Steps between C-alpha positions, in 0.01 A plus 500: 500500500302778363285693752123525455326831559215494761370845425177351354469243778470751797245767534743751642650501164850453638761405243658207691643182344490134565756244400231274356121534427285191430131477413298190479164425355386191688569298809661227279741758360587620856564130597723462201701805586555369852592157381757634246657729759406819317406686821821605637522623867440768621154530347189720543145427368316817413159598367478846339743646756223722644604429860874497457769763556831395336770679690776380261558251211387142573789262474309187432194361304176684483194266421172596361191299440286526183255230609173660406233230459176521703304186554150467662536215748139489631185699515177488703206740566707706747863508384758406252858363548771608255858386454698811393852512354737713716615698185157654436489878545307555823265778371421307180394209726279729713340637180434133387327424830285809492392435140391147601307639809735323748540692829806510733782700340315804346637740781848403393465645162797690330755363759808445300679164482413141413295223650780312647658802671149612627473167685853540642450858612124457611411814321203695652301820439163653603423234770591195290810277496578235240537229763124498556444369141797257493449124543857385446833592337688260277876512501815352367825522702857510371535122541215447268259391765127603451304601810153654532448711814136524635418862601521394855865426457586818328517691840324808353483819687524870407731515196661175608512136404702183557664570163663822625683327785869394510577194291193531281681682219570151354124432461337627177124571477364336184127513548255662747157335560212730566140471626281782379146569600188560279329696772470883520636527852740787423772644733421873514620598846771751396359850504667605163343204320164536664502871402586423140202251477246714704302602191463137363166337568592141395872460544669255275849345484575724207403811703732403782794424270450830316477694833820337630672583188397863507607533867840341450573710183413810690761415777766288338737587212532291190833312531548545122506869569645529851682200626360373823400171682162613627474509873859510637415457861271272693235654728632451851298305765535623864348414823172657579641657821785666299252618243282651759799695632572627152130577446505746808778691330367463146114490525462472117728197451325246274495134588356163431415255768686167477378323819438590872863572561639639166443777254630573154608852414525625138874550434406762242359727779809453716730592208294808399499626860876488485506731202625263243210511244648637175849523636804355339865394570695510182320321208259316745186647646188442701210513266297826520166332481571199730775523765505111526666492148865572434586584138801508268478841351745403231870387534465361856692193603391254767715664761310833452161334575645316800635827644173671457308204656736497800457880543122461503519211756725717726253785490206282587685326779616834653151661483266210588735230639378257239717288266355486146636210302551480120251297320743494200778233512865631469714287269 
């Protein structure tokens, strides 16, 4: 069986191969593929591969959705409800919402990936998470059974959902249902975003989207130029008592309050304090403008990026006693 290159299906630009690659344009086509036994185990459903690190060739079937319809389900004076195909490019969907004056995803502009993967990953940025705008997630499993999960069933938390847990790889997201607001109650709590909009008198959704894009472009490399998966590590959450101990040693340590007993610390700051910013191991490097990002400088293989990630984790553990975990999924 001829191997299929996944170079254009992962944002690290790794030239790995799959035994089979199948795309489908509708839920009906997916159901037909299942019924006819076309999806051969093992299998992996991907979006744009923007949160994956292939460590070797994939000896199985890669699935990809091209379901791209968007349906207005309902509308009232305060909000709209949309049914959005999982194969829509995430940032194009954000642009669509902003152009229609619908609020709820504008802070998530320019995040790579697709709508289905966004719901699986619970993407977030600048004080906003996609779960806050999701009503439900529609799925089809490998047996051909349809099921819609209400947002309360999705077990959402920081960069986590039910769909990332063991046994859920046989469940494929087909549609995500959103409720978006018509109000102008914007989320501008993050300092960088507030600063970028400080000179605006009457802030609009377009202003927010443009500001977010400028900020992200100043910090994050274009995967088409320098292979990467965006933020490689999650920001660690520690107990408040442990944070206070750290703060006595590092008074300038940045943080975000989670609740009375927990604090989130930016992983980028921890990594930079360990001296990794701009450093490389072989063909993999920590990006010079944002230490949360690991990049393929050209010619890297998955093992190079894994080795760099592990070295960074070890340094942070030794210096701060904190385990930072990859946001990227190793395949």
